[in-house]
Backbone bond lengths (Angstrom), bond angles and torsions (degrees), N, CA, C in turn:
res aa  C-N    CA-C-N  psi(-1)  N-CA   C-N-CA  omega(-1)  CA-C   N-CA-C  phi
1 X - - - 1.356 - - 1.509 111.03 -
2 X 1.253 115.07 153.33 1.565 120.67 -176.92 1.565 106.28 -128.63
3 X 1.381 113.77 167.99 1.403 117.87 -179.89 1.505 109.96 -69.06
4 X 1.360 122.35 147.29 1.435 122.58 176.44 1.436 113.42 -66.12
5 X 1.346 112.47 140.16 1.557 113.42 -179.84 1.552 106.89 -160.14
6 X 1.280 115.45 150.58 1.549 120.29 175.28 1.538 105.62 -101.76
7 X 1.270 124.14 -0.24 1.392 127.34 -178.62 1.620 113.49 -57.95
8 X 1.279 117.95 145.36 1.456 118.79 168.18 1.586 110.66 -61.25
9 X 1.300 116.77 149.98 1.472 123.65 -171.56 1.601 109.98 -50.93
10 X 1.343 117.37 -38.19 1.589 121.55 -171.28 1.536 100.25 -71.39
11 X 1.357 123.44 -51.96 1.459 125.02 175.43 1.446 113.80 -52.33
12 X 1.353 117.97 -47.92 1.431 124.34 179.14 1.520 113.59 -53.33
13 X 1.323 112.48 -47.66 1.397 123.63 -178.01 1.491 108.64 -69.82
14 X 1.239 124.60 -39.14 1.497 125.01 177.63 1.564 104.89 -65.70
15 X 1.258 118.89 -45.66 1.521 124.09 176.42 1.495 111.34 -50.41
16 X 1.397 110.99 -52.85 1.400 117.35 -176.62 1.556 113.88 -59.39
17 X 1.275 113.64 -38.93 1.484 123.80 174.12 1.485 114.09 -56.07
18 X 1.312 110.72 -46.70 1.492 120.84 176.17 1.488 112.62 -59.91
19 X 1.456 112.67 -46.71 1.422 112.18 178.79 1.547 116.07 -64.09
20 X 1.366 113.50 -35.28 1.458 117.72 177.17 1.562 112.73 -62.81
21 X 1.329 113.12 -35.50 1.435 117.84 -175.37 1.598 107.19 -73.34
22 X 1.284 116.38 -37.16 1.453 120.24 176.78 1.542 110.73 -58.84
23 X 1.320 116.07 -50.96 1.445 121.03 179.41 1.554 110.58 -66.23
24 X 1.377 118.30 -40.82 1.435 116.24 177.32 1.556 113.32 -60.78
25 X 1.357 116.32 -41.31 1.473 117.67 -176.64 1.587 105.47 -65.81
26 X 1.276 118.58 -37.11 1.509 121.40 179.42 1.502 107.99 -60.51
27 X 1.356 116.78 -48.06 1.507 119.95 179.18 1.644 109.03 -56.76
28 X 1.295 111.59 -50.52 1.548 118.75 -168.21 1.453 107.35 -73.17
29 X 1.401 123.00 -45.23 1.510 123.76 -166.84 1.455 112.05 -105.99
30 X 1.426 122.61 -3.95 1.374 122.50 -175.13 1.478 116.83 94.52
31 X 1.284 119.64 -175.91 1.403 121.66 -176.23 1.580 112.56 -63.16
32 X 1.311 118.40 128.29 1.515 123.14 179.63 1.483 113.74 -67.48
33 X 1.268 120.91 153.03 1.453 125.89 170.91 1.535 109.70 -70.22
34 X 1.334 117.19 -33.01 1.414 121.03 -178.60 1.554 109.90 -131.35
35 X 1.268 112.81 137.83 1.539 116.02 -177.51 1.506 108.77 -111.05
36 X 1.380 112.63 140.54 1.470 122.50 179.62 1.589 102.64 -90.44
37 X 1.481 112.38 89.46 1.424 117.79 -173.39 1.491 110.72 -66.39
38 X 1.240 123.42 -31.96 1.463 121.02 179.57 1.518 111.95 -78.74
39 X 1.327 117.11 -7.98 1.408 124.31 170.82 1.435 121.54 -72.74
40 X 1.473 111.08 -16.12 1.425 117.29 -178.84 1.599 107.22 -83.98
41 X 1.271 110.02 149.69 1.569 118.83 176.34 1.520 107.27 -65.87
42 X 1.349 119.58 -45.08 1.413 125.55 178.84 1.478 110.28 -128.95
43 X 1.289 125.72 81.61 1.367 130.77 -177.17 1.581 114.96 -51.69
44 X 1.380 110.74 -40.07 1.444 114.77 -178.01 1.533 115.16 -58.13
45 X 1.298 113.79 -35.88 1.388 120.46 -179.16 1.613 111.68 -69.68
46 X 1.301 118.58 -32.15 1.457 126.23 173.71 1.443 110.54 -66.50
47 X 1.438 117.40 -48.15 1.343 119.64 -178.50 1.572 115.94 -67.41
48 X 1.397 114.25 -33.95 1.419 121.66 176.89 1.628 106.68 -66.43
49 X 1.275 111.95 -46.78 1.542 115.44 176.33 1.397 116.04 -57.38
50 X 1.289 115.61 -36.27 1.595 119.98 -179.31 1.549 109.08 -71.24
51 X 1.381 115.09 -36.99 1.342 116.60 -176.55 1.648 109.71 -72.81
52 X 1.367 118.31 -35.87 1.425 128.29 170.43 1.464 113.21 -53.83
53 X 1.380 114.33 -53.69 1.500 119.64 178.79 1.586 109.89 -58.73
54 X 1.364 117.78 -46.66 1.490 118.13 176.72 1.446 110.54 -59.72
55 X 1.350 124.97 -49.29 1.292 127.63 -178.90 1.508 115.31 -54.50
56 X 1.326 114.56 -42.43 1.530 120.31 -178.53 1.513 105.11 -72.58
57 X 1.312 124.01 -44.65 1.479 122.38 178.80 1.352 117.71 -63.41
58 X 1.340 119.41 -30.70 1.545 122.35 179.33 1.439 116.17 -110.49
59 X 1.361 113.99 7.30 1.589 121.87 172.90 1.562 103.96 58.27
60 X 1.267 123.03 42.97 1.490 127.09 164.26 1.415 113.95 -99.96
61 X 1.388 122.71 145.52 1.445 131.40 172.30 1.686 102.35 -61.57
62 X 1.296 110.17 127.66 1.545 117.31 -178.90 1.477 109.35 -57.46
63 X 1.378 120.77 -36.01 1.372 118.08 -176.91 1.521 120.99 -72.00
64 X 1.446 109.81 -3.41 1.438 112.94 178.50 1.610 110.75 -104.52
65 X 1.290 113.76 7.19 1.480 122.54 -179.94 1.569 108.10 -99.25
66 X 1.285 117.60 138.05 1.429 122.08 173.20 1.608 108.52 -147.91
67 X 1.267 115.44 168.42 1.534 118.24 178.51 1.592 107.61 -100.40
68 X 1.431 107.76 151.99 1.353 116.99 168.80 1.458 109.17 -129.28
69 X 1.228 120.17 118.20 1.332 124.94 -177.25 1.660 117.24 -99.40
70 X 1.277 117.22 135.55 1.406 121.11 179.39 1.602 105.84 -123.48
71 X 1.296 117.51 114.85 1.449 117.78 175.74 1.492 113.27 -67.06
72 X 1.265 118.29 135.16 1.416 122.88 -178.62 1.548 110.13 -115.38
73 X 1.285 112.63 146.26 1.583 117.85 179.37 1.520 109.62 -88.55
74 X 1.204 119.64 -15.52 1.428 123.88 -178.42 1.518 113.77 -62.49
75 X 1.396 121.17 151.16 1.440 119.03 173.86 1.478 103.89 -79.79
76 X 1.277 115.07 162.37 1.533 125.11 178.76 1.550 109.66 -50.08
77 X 1.383 117.07 -40.51 1.458 118.33 -167.77 1.602 105.91 -76.75
78 X 1.354 119.91 -18.70 1.336 122.12 -179.45 1.555 118.10 -88.84
79 X 1.390 115.72 0.66 1.463 119.82 -179.43 1.449 110.21 -91.10
80 X 1.329 118.37 130.94 1.424 122.12 -175.13 1.472 113.18 -96.19
């Protein structure tokens, strides 16, 4: 099964290739500094897992942790 999409087949295939490249780079180069959230099949699971990892590492109750997003104008390559 594949993720649901209304894209034409060519666009869907190109999107799939980009998703595979993202995951491959993650495997080869380690955890990225920036995540392509919409590139995940189920982004909620990734975000929940991130909160769980943080809660365990810092011994916080998970229900007290939340995200705070700040949009950046920088390109991905410019983020340190």
